PAZAPA-4460 file (N, C-alpha, C; in steps of 0.05 Angstrom, whole numbers, plus 32768, in hexadecimal, padded with zeros to 4 digits):
% residues 300
    n_x    n_y    n_z   ca_x   ca_y   ca_z    c_x    c_y    c_z   seq   type   mol
   7501   7E37   7CA5   7506   7E34   7C88   751C   7E21   7C82     1      M     A
   7532   7E22   7C93   7548   7E10   7C8F   753F   7DF3   7C92     2      L     A
   752E   7DEE   7CA6   7524   7DD2   7CAA   7515   7DC9   7C92     3      V     A
   7504   7DDA   7C86   74F5   7DD3   7C6F   7508   7DCD   7C57     4      L     A
   751D   7DDD   7C54   752F   7DD8   7C3E   753E   7DBE   7C42     5      R     A
   7546   7DB8   7C5A   7554   7D9E   7C5F   7541   7D87   7C5A     6      L     A
   7528   7D89   7C62   7515   7D74   7C5D   7511   7D70   7C3F     7      S     A
   7510   7D86   7C30   750C   7D83   7C13   7525   7D76   7C07     8      A     A
   753D   7D7D   7C10   7555   7D70   7C06   7555   7D53   7C0C     9      L     A
   754C   7D4B   7C24   754B   7D2F   7C2B   7538   7D20   7C1A    10      F     A
   7520   7D2C   7C15   750C   7D1F   7C04   7517   7D1B   7BE7    11      A     A
   7526   7D30   7BDE   7531   7D2D   7BC3   7546   7D17   7BC2    12      A     A
   7557   7D16   7BD7   756B   7D01   7BD7   755E   7CE6   7BD9    13      A     A
   7549   7CE4   7BE8   753B   7CCA   7BEA   752F   7CC2   7BCF    14      L     A
   7524   7CD5   7BC0   7519   7CCF   7BA6   752F   7CC5   7B93    15      A     A
   7547   7CD1   7B94   755D   7CC7   7B84   7563   7CAA   7B8A    16      V     A
   7564   7CA4   7BA4   756A   7C89   7BAC   7554   7C76   7BA2    17      T     A
   753B   7C7F   7BA4   7524   7C6F   7B9C   7525   7C68   7B7E    18      W     A
   7531   7C7B   7B6E   7533   7C77   7B51   754C   7C67   7B4A    19      L     A
   755B   7C5F   7B5E   7572   7C4E   7B58   758C   7C5D   7B53    20      G     A
   758C   7C77   7B5A   75A4   7C87   7B54   75B5   7C8C   7B6C    21      A     A
   75B4   7C79   7B7F   75C4   7C7C   7B98   75E1   7C79   7B92    22      Q     A
   75F3   7C87   7BA0   7610   7C84   7B9B   7619   7C67   7B9D    23      P     A
   762D   7C60   7B8D   7636   7C44   7B8D   7640   7C3C   7BA8    24      A     A
   764D   7C4E   7BB7   7658   7C47   7BD1   7643   7C3E   7BE4    25      S     A
   762C   7C4C   7BE3   7616   7C44   7BF4   760A   7C2A   7BEB    26      A     A
   7608   7C26   7BD0   75FC   7C0E   7BC6   760C   7BF5   7BCE    27      Q     A
   7626   7BF8   7BD0   7637   7BE0   7BD5   763B   7BDC   7BF2    28      T     A
   763B   7BF1   7C02   7642   7BEE   7C1F   762A   7BEB   7C31    29      S     A
   7612   7BF4   7C28   75FB   7BF4   7C3A   75EB   7BDA   7C36    30      V     A
   75E5   7BCD   7C4B   75D5   7BB5   7C4A   75B9   7BBB   7C54    31      Q     A
   75A4   7BB7   7C44   7589   7BBD   7C4D   7580   7BAD   7C65    32      P     A
   756F   7BB9   7C75   7565   7BAB   7C8C   7549   7BA1   7C86    33      I     A
   753F   7B8D   7C94   7524   7B83   7C8F   750F   7B97   7C98    34      P     A
   74F6   7B93   7C8E   74E0   7BA5   7C96   74DB   7BA3   7CB4    35      D     A
   74E1   7B8D   7CC0   74DD   7B8A   7CDD   74F3   7B99   7CEC    36      A     A
   74F6   7BB3   7CE6   750B   7BC3   7CF1   7507   7BC6   7D0F    37      A     A
   74EE   7BC5   7D18   74E9   7BC9   7D35   74F6   7BB3   7D45    38      A     A
   74FC   7B9C   7D39   7508   7B86   7D48   7526   7B89   7D4B    39      A     A
   7532   7B9C   7D3C   754F   7BA1   7D3D   7555   7BB2   7D55    40      V     A
   756B   7BAC   7D63   7574   7BBC   7D7A   7579   7BD9   7D71    41      D     A
   756A   7BEC   7D7D   756E   7C08   7D75   758A   7C13   7D7A    42      P     A
   7599   7C06   7D8C   75B4   7C0F   7D92   75C9   7C03   7D7F    43      D     A
   75C0   7BF3   7D6B   75D3   7BE7   7D58   75E1   7BFE   7D48    44      T     A
   75FB   7BFC   7D47   760B   7C10   7D38   7609   7C09   7D1A    45      V     A
   75FF   7C1C   7D0A   75FC   7C17   7CED   760F   7C27   7CDC    46      V     A
   761E   7C3A   7CE9   7633   7C49   7CDB   7643   7C58   7CF0    47      A     A
   765B   7C61   7CE9   766A   7C73   7CFA   7673   7C8B   7CEA    48      T     A
   7675   7CA1   7CF7   767E   7CBA   7CEA   7695   7CC5   7CFB    49      V     A
   76AD   7CC3   7CF1   76C5   7CCB   7D01   76C4   7CBE   7D1C    50      D     A
   76BC   7CA4   7D1D   76BC   7C95   7D35   76A2   7C97   7D46    51      G     A
   7691   7CAB   7D3F   7678   7CAE   7D4E   7663   7C9B   7D42    52      A     A
   7654   7C8E   7D54   7641   7C79   7D4B   7627   7C85   7D40    53      A     A
   761E   7C7B   7D2A   7603   7C80   7D20   75F3   7C66   7D25    54      V     A
   75DE   7C68   7D35   75D0   7C51   7D3E   75B6   7C4C   7D2E    55      R     A
   75AC   7C34   7D31   7593   7C2D   7D23   757C   7C40   7D2A    56      Q     A
   757C   7C48   7D43   7566   7C5B   7D4C   7568   7C76   7D3D    57      S     A
   7580   7C7E   7D36   7584   7C97   7D27   7577   7C95   7D0B    58      D     A
   757B   7C7D   7CFF   7570   7C78   7CE5   7551   7C77   7CE6    59      V     A
   7547   7C67   7CF8   752A   7C63   7CFA   751B   7C7C   7D01    60      L     A
   7527   7C8D   7D11   7519   7CA6   7D19   7514   7CB8   7D01    61      S     A
   7523   7CB5   7CEC   7520   7CC6   7CD4   7507   7CBF   7CC4    62      L     A
   74FB   7CA7   7CC9   74E3   7CA0   7CBB   74CD   7CB4   7CC0    63      I     A
   74CC   7CBE   7CD9   74B7   7CD1   7CE1   74B9   7CEC   7CD1    64      E     A
   74D1   7CF2   7CC6   74D4   7D0B   7CB7   74CD   7D08   7C9A    65      T     A
   74C7   7CF0   7C91   74C1   7CEC   7C75   74A5   7CF4   7C6D    66      L     A
   74A1   7CFE   7C55   7486   7D02   7C4A   7477   7CE8   7C4A    67      P     A
   745C   7CE9   7C4B   744C   7CD1   7C4D   7451   7CBD   7C37    68      A     A
   7456   7CC7   7C1E   7458   7CB4   7C08   7471   7CA3   7C0B    69      Q     A
   7486   7CAE   7C18   749F   7C9E   7C1B   749D   7C8A   7C31    70      Y     A
   748B   7C8E   7C44   7488   7C7B   7C5A   747C   7C61   7C51    71      R     A
   7470   7C61   7C39   7465   7C48   7C2F   7479   7C36   7C21    72      Q     A
   7491   7C41   7C1D   74A7   7C31   7C10   74B1   7C1D   7C23    73      I     A
   74B6   7C04   7C1A   74C1   7BEF   7C2C   74DB   7BF9   7C39    74      P     A
   74DF   7BF1   7C52   74F6   7BFA   7C62   7510   7BF3   7C55    75      M     A
   7512   7BDB   7C49   752B   7BD3   7C3D   7533   7BE5   7C25    76      E     A
   7520   7BF4   7C1A   7526   7C06   7C04   752C   7C22   7C0F    77      M     A
   751F   7C29   7C26   7524   7C43   7C33   753F   7C44   7C41    78      L     A
   7547   7C2D   7C4B   755E   7C2D   7C5D   7577   7C3B   7C52    79      Y     A
   7580   7C35   7C3A   7599   7C43   7C30   7597   7C61   7C32    80      P     A
   7581   7C6D   7C29   757E   7C8A   7C2A   757C   7C94   7C46    81      A     A
   756E   7C85   7C58   756C   7C8D   7C74   7587   7C8D   7C81    82      L     A
   7597   7C79   7C7B   75B1   7C77   7C87   75C3   7C8E   7C7F    83      L     A
   75C2   7C95   7C65   75D2   7CAC   7C5C   75C9   7CC6   7C69    84      E     A
   75AE   7CC9   7C6D   75A4   7CE1   7C7B   75AD   7CE1   7C98    85      R     A
   75AE   7CCA   7CA5   75B8   7CC9   7CC1   75D5   7CD0   7CC2    86      A     A
   75E4   7CC7   7CAE   7601   7CCE   7CAD   7604   7CED   7CA9    87      I     A
   75F3   7CF8   7C97   75F3   7D15   7C93   75EE   7D23   7CAD    88      D     A
   75DA   7D19   7CBC   75D3   7D25   7CD6   75EB   7D24   7CE9    89      G     A
   75F9   7D0D   7CEA   7610   7D0B   7CFB   7626   7D1F   7CF3    90      A     A
   762A   7D23   7CD9   763E   7D36   7CD0   7636   7D52   7CD8    91      L     A
   761D   7D59   7CD4   7614   7D74   7CDB   7616   7D79   7CF9    92      L     A
   760F   7D64   7D09   7611   7D67   7D26   762E   7D6C   7D2E    93      Q     A
   7640   7D5C   7D23   765C   7D5F   7D29   7666   7D7B   7D22    94      K     A
   765E   7D85   7D0B   7666   7DA0   7D03   765A   7DB5   7D15    95      A     A
   7641   7DB1   7D1D   7634   7DC4   7D2F   7641   7DC5   7D4B    96      G     A
   7648   7DAD   7D55   7655   7DAC   7D6F   7670   7DB9   7D6E    97      E     A
   767E   7DB7   7D57   7698   7DC4   7D54   7696   7DE2   7D56    98      A     A
   767F   7DED   7D50   767A   7E0A   7D53   766D   7E11   7D6E    99      R     A
   766C   7DFD   7D80   7661   7E01   7D9B   7643   7E0A   7D9A   100      N     A
   7635   7E00   7D86   7618   7E08   7D84   7608   7DFC   7D9B   101      L     A
   7612   7DE5   7DA6   7603   7DD9   7DBD   7602   7DEC   7DD5   102      A     A
   7614   7DFF   7DD6   7615   7E12   7DED   7605   7E2B   7DE7   103      D     A
   75FB   7E2E   7DCF   75EC   7E46   7DC7   75D1   7E45   7DD6   104      D     A
   75CA   7E5B   7DE4   75B1   7E5B   7DF3   7598   7E56   7DE2   105      P     A
   7598   7E61   7DC9   7581   7E5D   7DB8   757F   7E3F   7DB0   106      A     A
   7595   7E32   7DAB   7595   7E16   7DA5   758B   7E06   7DBD   107      V     A
   7595   7E0D   7DD5   758D   7DFF   7DED   756F   7E02   7DF2   108      Q     A
   7564   7E19   7DEC   7547   7E1D   7DEF   7538   7E0B   7DDC   109      R     A
   7541   7E09   7DC4   7533   7DF7   7DB0   7535   7DDA   7DB9   110      R     A
   754D   7DD2   7DC2   7550   7DB6   7DCC   753D   7DB1   7DE3   111      I     A
   753C   7DC4   7DF6   752A   7DC0   7E0D   750D   7DBF   7E04   112      E     A
   7505   7DD0   7DF1   74EA   7DD0   7DE7   74E3   7DB5   7DDA   113      A     A
   74F6   7DAB   7DCA   74F1   7D91   7DBD   74F0   7D7A   7DD2   114      Y     A
   7502   7D7B   7DE5   7501   7D67   7DFB   74E6   7D67   7E09   115      R     A
   74DC   7D7F   7E0F   74C3   7D81   7E1D   74AC   7D76   7E0C   116      N     A
   74AC   7D7C   7DF2   7497   7D71   7DE1   7497   7D53   7DE0   117      R     A
   74AF   7D47   7DDF   74B1   7D2A   7DDE   74A6   7D1E   7DF7   118      V     A
   74AD   7D2A   7E0E   74A3   7D1F   7E28   7485   7D22   7E29   119      I     A
   747A   7D39   7E20   745D   7D3D   7E21   744F   7D29   7E0F   120      Q     A
   745A   7D25   7DF7   744D   7D12   7DE4   744E   7CF5   7DEE   121      E     A
   7465   7CEE   7DFA   7468   7CD3   7E04   7455   7CCE   7E1C   122      E     A
   7452   7CE2   7E2C   7440   7CDF   7E43   7423   7CDB   7E3A   123      Y     A
   741A   7CEC   7E27   73FF   7CEA   7E1D   73FC   7CCF   7E0E   124      L     A
   7410   7CC6   7E00   740E   7CAC   7DF2   740A   7C96   7E06   125      T     A
   7418   7C96   7E1C   7415   7C81   7E31   73F9   7C83   7E3D   126      K     A
   73EF   7C9B   7E43   73D4   7C9E   7E4E   73C0   7C93   7E3B   127      V     A
   73C2   7C9A   7E21   73AF   7C91   7E0D   73B1   7C72   7E0A   128      I     A
   73C9   7C67   7E09   73CC   7C4A   7E06   73BE   7C3B   7E1D   129      D     A
   73BF   7C47   7E35   73B2   7C3A   7E4C   7394   7C3A   7E4A   130      E     A
   7389   7C4E   7E3C   736C   7C51   7E3A   7360   7C45   7E21   131      K     A
   736E   7C47   7E0B   7364   7C3E   7DF1   736C   7C21   7DED   132      V     A
   735D   7C0F   7DFA   7362   7BF2   7DF8   734C   7BE6   7DE7   133      T     A
   7351   7BCD   7DDF   733C   7BBE   7DD0   7322   7BBC   7DDF   134      D     A
   7325   7BB8   7DFA   730D   7BB5   7E0A   72FE   7BD0   7E0B   135      A     A
   730C   7BE6   7E0E   72FF   7C01   7E0E   72F2   7C07   7DF4   136      A     A
   72FF   7C00   7DDE   72F3   7C05   7DC4   72D9   7BF5   7DC0   137      I     A
   72DA   7BDB   7DC8   72C3   7BCA   7DC6   72AC   7BD4   7DD7   138      E     A
   72B2   7BDD   7DF0   729E   7BE8   7E02   7291   7C01   7DF6   139      E     A
   72A1   7C13   7DEB   7296   7C2B   7DDF   7285   7C24   7DC6   140      R     A
   728D   7C10   7DB7   727E   7C08   7D9F   7262   7BFE   7DA8   141      Y     A
   7261   7BED   7DBD   7248   7BE3   7DC6   7236   7BF9   7DD0   142      K     A
   7242   7C0D   7DDE   7233   7C24   7DE8   7227   7C34   7DD1   143      K     A
   7237   7C39   7DBC   722D   7C47   7DA5   7217   7C38   7D97   144      L     A
   721A   7C1E   7D95   7205   7C0E   7D88   71EB   7C10   7D97   145      R     A
   71ED   7C10   7DB2   71D5   7C11   7DC2   71C8   7C2C   7DC1   146      A     A
   71D8   7C41   7DBF   71CD   7C5D   7DC0   71C4   7C67   7DA4   147      E     A
   71CE   7C5B   7D8F   71C8   7C65   7D74   71AD   7C5B   7D6B   148      T     A
   719B   7C6D   7D65   7180   7C64   7D5B   7184   7C55   7D40   149      P     A
   7174   7C40   7D3D   7175   7C30   7D25   7166   7C3E   7D0E   150      K     A
   7174   7C43   7CF9   7168   7C51   7CE2   715D   7C3E   7CCE   151      A     A
   7147   7C45   7CC1   713B   7C35   7CAC   7147   7C3E   7C91   152      E     A
   714B   7C2B   7C80   7154   7C32   7C65   7144   7C21   7C51   153      E     A
   7143   7C2B   7C38   7135   7C1D   7C23   7147   7C1A   7C0B   154      V     A
   7140   7C07   7BFB   714D   7C04   7BE1   7137   7C0A   7BCB   155      R     A
   713E   7C1C   7BB9   712A   7C24   7BA5   7138   7C28   7B8A   156      A     A
   7127   7C26   7B75   7130   7C2D   7B5A   711F   7C45   7B51   157      S     A
   7128   7C53   7B3D   7118   7C69   7B33   711D   7C6E   7B15   158      H     A
   710A   7C7A   7B09   710C   7C83   7AEE   7109   7CA2   7AEE   159      I     A
   711C   7CB0   7AE4   711C   7CCD   7AE4   7118   7CD8   7AC8   160      L     A
   7103   7CE8   7AC5   70FE   7CF5   7AAB   70F9   7D13   7AAF   161      V     A
   70F8   7D21   7A99   70F7   7D3F   7A9B   70DB   7D49   7A9F   162      E     A
   70C6   7D3C   7A95   70AB   7D47   7A97   7098   7D35   7AA6   163      S     A
   7084   7D42   7AB1   706F   7D32   7ABF   7060   7D20   7AAC   164      E     A
   705C   7D29   7A94   704D   7D19   7A80   705C   7CFE   7A7B   165      E     A
   7077   7D00   7A77   7087   7CE8   7A73   7084   7CD5   7A8B   166      E     A
   7086   7CE1   7AA3   7085   7CD1   7ABB   706A   7CC3   7ABE   167      A     A
   7054   7CD1   7AB8   7039   7CC5   7ABA   7036   7CAE   7AA6   168      K     A
   7042   7CB2   7A8E   7040   7C9D   7A7A   704F   7C84   7A83   169      A     A
   7065   7C87   7A91   7075   7C71   7A9C   7065   7C63   7AB2   170      I     A
   7058   7C72   7AC3   7048   7C66   7AD8   7032   7C54   7ACB   171      V     A
   7026   7C5E   7AB6   7011   7C4F   7AA8   701D   7C35   7A9D   172      K     A
   7035   7C36   7A92   7042   7C1E   7A87   7047   7C0A   7A9E   173      Q     A
   7050   7C14   7AB4   7056   7C02   7ACB   703C   7BF6   7AD6   174      L     A
   7027   7C05   7AD7   700D   7BFB   7ADF   7004   7BE4   7ACD   175      D     A
   700D   7BE5   7AB4   7006   7BD0   7AA1   7018   7BB8   7AA1   176      G     A
   702C   7BB8   7AB4   703E   7BA1   7AB7   7059   7BA4   7AA9   177      G     A
   7060   7BBC   7AA0   707A   7BBF   7A93   7091   7BBC   7AA7   178      A     A
   70A8   7BB4   7A9C   70C0   7BAF   7AAE   70CD   7BCA   7AB6   179      D     A
   70CF   7BCF   7AD0   70D9   7BE8   7ADA   70F6   7BED   7AD0   180      F     A
   7107   7BD9   7AD4   7124   7BDC   7ACD   7127   7BE2   7AAF   181      A     A
   7118   7BD4   7A9F   711A   7BD8   7A82   7112   7BF5   7A7A   182      A     A
   70FD   7BFF   7A86   70F5   7C1B   7A80   710A   7C2F   7A8A   183      I     A
   7115   7C29   7AA2   712A   7C3A   7AAC   7142   7C3C   7A99   184      A     A
   714A   7C25   7A8F   7161   7C25   7A7D   715B   7C34   7A63   185      R     A
   7141   7C33   7A5B   713A   7C3F   7A41   7134   7C5D   7A43   186      E     A
   7127   7C65   7A59   711C   7C81   7A5A   7128   7C93   7A6F   187      K     A
   7134   7C88   7A84   713D   7C99   7A9A   7155   7CAA   7A91   188      S     A
   7156   7CC2   7A9C   716C   7CD4   7A96   7180   7CD5   7AAE   189      I     A
   717C   7CC3   7AC1   718E   7CC1   7AD8   71A7   7CB2   7AD0   190      D     A
   71BF   7CB9   7ADA   71D7   7CAB   7AD3   71D7   7C8D   7ADA   191      P     A
   71C6   7C86   7AEE   71C5   7C6A   7AF6   71B1   7C59   7AE7   192      G     A
   71A8   7C63   7AD0   7193   7C54   7AC1   719D   7C39   7AB7   193      K     A
   71B7   7C36   7AB2   71C1   7C1D   7AA7   71BE   7C05   7ABA   194      D     A
   71BB   7C0A   7AD4   71B6   7BF4   7AE7   7199   7BF3   7AEF   195      N     A
   7188   7BFC   7ADD   716B   7BFB   7AE1   7160   7C0F   7AF4   196      G     A
   7170   7C24   7AFA   7167   7C39   7B0C   716B   7C32   7B29   197      G     A
   7179   7C1C   7B2F   717D   7C13   7B4B   718E   7C27   7B5A   198      D     A
   7183   7C31   7B71   7191   7C45   7B82   719F   7C38   7B99   199      L     A
   719B   7C1E   7B9D   71A6   7C11   7BB5   7197   7C19   7BCE   200      G     A
   71A2   7C13   7BE5   7196   7C1B   7BFE   719D   7C37   7C06   201      F     A
   718A   7C45   7C12   718F   7C61   7C1B   717C   7C67   7C32   202      F     A
   7185   7C7A   7C43   7174   7C85   7C58   7166   7C9E   7C4E   203      T     A
   7152   7CA6   7C5D   7141   7CBD   7C54   7152   7CD6   7C51   204      A     A
   7166   7CDA   7C62   7175   7CF3   7C60   718A   7CF3   7C4A   205      D     A
   718C   7CDD   7C3B   719F   7CDC   7C25   7192   7CE4   7C0A   206      Q     A
   7178   7CE9   7C0A   716A   7CF1   7BF2   715C   7D0C   7BF6   207      M     A
   7155   7D19   7BDF   7146   7D32   7BE2   712B   7D2B   7BEF   208      V     A
   7120   7D3E   7BFE   7108   7D38   7C0F   70F1   7D2D   7BFF   209      P     A
   70EB   7D37   7BE7   70D4   7D2E   7BD8   70D7   7D11   7BD0   210      E     A
   70EF   7D09   7BC8   70F4   7CEE   7BC0   70F3   7CDB   7BD8   211      F     A
   7100   7CE3   7BEE   7101   7CD2   7C06   70E5   7CCE   7C11   212      A     A
   70D5   7CE3   7C12   70BA   7CE1   7C1D   70A9   7CCD   7C0E   213      E     A
   70AC   7CCE   7BF3   709C   7CBB   7BE3   70A6   7C9F   7BE5   214      A     A
   70C1   7C9B   7BE5   70CC   7C80   7BE6   70C6   7C72   7C00   215      A     A
   70C9   7C81   7C16   70C5   7C74   7C30   70A8   7C70   7C37   216      F     A
   7096   7C7B   7C27   7079   7C77   7C2B   706F   7C5F   7C1B   217      A     A
   7080   7C53   7C0B   7077   7C3E   7BF9   707B   7C22   7C05   218      M     A
   706F   7C0E   7BF9   7072   7BF2   7C01   7085   7BE4   7BEE   219      Q     A
   7095   7BD1   7BF8   70A8   7BC3   7BE6   7099   7BB6   7BCF   220      P     A
   70A5   7BB8   7BB7   7099   7BAC   7B9F   7087   7BBE   7B90   221      G     A
   7080   7BD5   7B9B   706D   7BE7   7B8F   707C   7BFF   7B81   222      K     A
   706F   7C0A   7B6C   707A   7C22   7B60   7068   7C39   7B67   223      H     A
   7072   7C51   7B64   7062   7C69   7B6C   704A   7C6C   7B5A   224      S     A
   7033   7C72   7B66   701A   7C74   7B57   701A   7C8E   7B47   225      A     A
   7029   7CA2   7B4F   702B   7CBB   7B40   7048   7CC5   7B41   226      K     A
   7051   7CD4   7B2D   706C   7CDD   7B2D   7073   7CF0   7B44   227      P     A
   708D   7CF0   7B4B   7097   7D01   7B61   70A9   7D16   7B55   228      V     A
   70A3   7D2F   7B5B   70B3   7D46   7B51   70C9   7D4D   7B64   229      K     A
   70E1   7D51   7B59   70F8   7D5B   7B69   7108   7D6F   7B58   230      S     A
   711D   7D79   7B63   712E   7D8C   7B55   713B   7D80   7B3C   231      Q     A
   713B   7D65   7B3B   7149   7D57   7B25   7136   7D51   7B0E   232      F     A
   711C   7D51   7B13   7109   7D4A   7AFE   70F1   7D3B   7B0B   233      G     A
   70E6   7D29   7AFB   70CF   7D18   7B04   70D8   7CFB   7B07   234      W     A
   70D2   7CF0   7B1F   70DA   7CD5   7B26   70C2   7CC2   7B26   235      H     A
   70C7   7CAA   7B1C   70B5   7C93   7B21   70C6   7C80   7B32   236      V     A
   70BB   7C79   7B4A   70CB   7C6A   7B5D   70C0   7C4E   7B61   237      I     A
   70D2   7C3B   7B65   70CA   7C20   7B6D   70D9   7C19   7B86   238      K     A
   70CA   7C11   7B9B   70D6   7C09   7BB4   70DD   7BEB   7BB2   239      L     A
   70F6   7BE4   7BB6   70FF   7BC8   7BB4   70FF   7BBB   7BCF   240      V     A
   710A   7BC8   7BE4   710D   7BBB   7BFE   710F   7BD0   7C14   241      E     A
   7106   7BC8   7C2B   7108   7BDA   7C43   7116   7BCA   7C59   242      R     A
   7128   7BD7   7C67   7136   7BC8   7C7D   7141   7BDC   7C91   243      R     A
   714A   7BD1   7CA8   7158   7BE1   7CBC   7175   7BE4   7CB4   244      E     A
   717F   7BFC   7CB5   719B   7C01   7CAC   71AF   7BF1   7CBC   245      Q     A
   71C0   7BE2   7CB0   71D4   7BD2   7CBF   71E7   7BE4   7CCE   246      P     A
   71EE   7BDD   7CE6   7200   7BED   7CF6   721D   7BE7   7CED   247      A     A
   722E   7BFB   7CED   724A   7BF6   7CE5   7257   7BE3   7CF9   248      P     A
   7269   7BD2   7CEF   7277   7BBE   7CFF   728B   7BCB   7D11   249      S     A
   7295   7BBB   7D25   72A9   7BC5   7D37   72C3   7BCD   7D27   250      L     A
   72CA   7BBD   7D14   72E2   7BC3   7D04   72DF   7BDD   7CF5   251      D     A
   72C7   7BE2   7CEB   72C2   7BFB   7CDC   72C3   7C14   7CEE   252      Q     A
   72BC   7C10   7D08   72BB   7C26   7D1B   72D5   7C29   7D2B   253      M     A
   72E7   7C15   7D29   72FE   7C14   7D3C   730F   7C2D   7D3B   254      R     A
   7316   7C36   7D23   7328   7C4E   7D21   731A   7C67   7D2D   255      A     A
   7301   7C6B   7D26   72F2   7C82   7D31   72F0   7C81   7D4F   256      Q     A
   72E9   7C6A   7D5A   72E6   7C67   7D77   7301   7C6B   7D85   257      I     A
   7316   7C60   7D79   7331   7C63   7D84   7339   7C80   7D86   258      S     A
   7334   7C8F   7D71   733A   7CAC   7D71   732A   7CBB   7D86   259      N     A
   7310   7CB4   7D89   7300   7CC1   7D9D   7309   7CBB   7DB9   260      E     A
   7310   7CA2   7DBE   731A   7C9B   7DD9   7335   7CA8   7DDF   261      L     A
   7346   7CAB   7DCA   7360   7CB8   7DCE   735C   7CD5   7DD5   262      A     A
   734A   7CE3   7DC7   7345   7CFF   7DCD   7339   7D02   7DE9   263      E     A
   7327   7CF1   7DF0   731B   7CF2   7E0B   7330   7CEE   7E20   264      E     A
   7341   7CDA   7E1C   7355   7CD3   7E30   7369   7CEB   7E34   265      A     A
   7371   7CF7   7E1E   7384   7D0E   7E1F   7376   7D26   7E2D   266      A     A
   735D   7D2B   7E26   734F   7D42   7E31   734A   7D3E   7E4F   267      R     A
   7342   7D26   7E57   733C   7D20   7E73   7356   7D22   7E84   268      T     A
   736C   7D17   7E79   7385   7D18   7E87   738E   7D35   7E8C   269      Q     A
   738C   7D46   7E77   7393   7D62   7E7A   7382   7D71   7E8E   270      L     A
   7368   7D6A   7E8E   7356   7D77   7EA1   735E   7D6F   7EBE   271      E     A
   7365   7D56   7EC2   736D   7D4D   7EDC   7387   7D5A   7EE5   272      Q     A
   739A   7D5D   7ED2   73B3   7D6A   7ED9   73AF   7D87   7EDF   273      L     A
   739D   7D94   7ED1   7398   7DB1   7ED6   738B   7DB4   7EF2   274      R     A
   7379   7DA2   7EF9   736C   7DA4   7F13   7380   7DA1   7F2A   275      E     A
   7395   7D91   7F27   73A8   7D8C   7F3C   73BE   7DA2   7F3D   276      K     A
   73C2   7DB1   7F28   73D8   7DC3   7F26   73D1   7DDF   7F2F   277      A     A
   73E5   7DEE   7F39   73E1   7E0B   7F3E   73EC   7E19   7F26   278      T     A
   73DB   7E27   7F18   73E3   7E34   7EFE   73E1   7E52   7F01   279      I     A
   73F7   7E60   7EFA   73F7   7E7D   7EF9   73FC   7E86   7EDD   280      E     A
   73ED   7E9A   7ED3   73F0   7EA3   7EB8   73FB   7EC0   7EB8   281      R     A
   740C   7EC5   7EA4   7418   7EE0   7EA1   7414   7EEA   7E85   282      F     A
   7418   7F04   7E81   7417   7F0F   7E66   7430   7F08   7E57   283      T     A
   7432   7F10   7E3D   7449   7F0A   7E2D   7462   7F18   7E37   284      M     A
   745F   7F2D   7E47   7477   7F3B   7E52   747D   7F31   7E6E   285      T     A
   746F   7F1D   7E78   7474   7F11   7E92   7466   7F1F   7EA9   286      G     A
   7453   7F31   7EA3   7444   7F3F   7EB7   742C   7F2E   7EBF   287      E     A
   7422   7F31   7ED8   740A   7F23   7EE0   73F2   7F2A   7ECE   288      P     A
   73E3   7F17   7EC7   73CC   7F1D   7EB6   73B6   7F2B   7EC6   289      Q     A
   73A8   7F3E   7EBA   7393   7F4C   7EC8   737C   7F38   7ECF   290      P     A
   736F   7F3E   7EE5   7359   7F2C   7EED   7343   7F2C   7ED8   291      A     A
   7337   7F15   7ED4   7321   7F13   7EC1   730A   7F24   7ECB   292      A     A
   72FC   7F32   7EB9   72E5   7F42   7EC1   72CF   7F31   7ECD   293      P     A
   72C3   7F3A   7EE3   72AE   7F2C   7EEF   7294   7F30   7EE0   294      Q     A
   7284   7F1B   7EDD   726A   7F1F   7ECF   7258   7F33   7EDE   295      P     A
   724B   7F44   7ECF   723A   7F58   7EDA   721F   7F4B   7EE2   296      Q     A
   7214   7F53   7EF9   71FA   7F48   7F01   71E4   7F50   7EED   297      P     A
   71D3   7F3E   7EE6   71BE   7F43   7ED3   71A7   7F52   7EE1   298      Q     A
   719C   7F67   7ED4   7186   7F76   7EE0   716E   7F64   7EE4   299      P     A
   7160   7F68   7EFA   7148   7F57   7EFF   7130   7F63   7EF2   300      K     A
***
């Protein structure tokens, strides 16, 4: 709870700075850094607290604690508030050390747990970075393209009315050469009537079965010879075009493939580590776990 309260206080302080209400001392003494903060030496001293150095790395590490909306703010605008938070951290650390909190067993356990998490995360990050390369992403993309069946899609327009009689009358008008788009704009009750009833391209599974079955059975340029009933009413359909659905580009698939490769790399690495390790499990009280029950033979 204390951590949450401190985070909320930091966010509030950051909002004040964002609105231009930062203390005058900070406004005059703090020089903003460029957005290319990664190029700055992380060991650069950016403040001192009773002679103790506050380094650039202390400031930049606070970015990870920010809510997502604040991370979009340019670094030169974030920097003053981040620096003040790093100074606050140095003050709190100094006060905590004065109380010998670093020697508290509970504090030491938390420090050790955090240290372990950082090592674990960094190890997995390195494993993933080695596996998730541009070449690996491109290879997976080609594999997916080859394995994915090519779907057919059509482009159609429709006129939707409430009764079968209305729909039959429209079919008769179209048989006589009436303009499909004009009738759609005049008589259709579908929200897309203003664009002539054009539905764009779609695959069979994107429409209700009755509509899809009729549309995919038609020839381009033709309208339905009889109305089609669905849960929405009565449709008169015109098939405009039929084509093979375009495959998504590598750029469109890059993020998805990258995530899949990362998950696979992490899972595979953990499986390999488990195979090589000798693992003993105990109960919550430290007692040996009971042996797992053996499966009972099935009666013949």
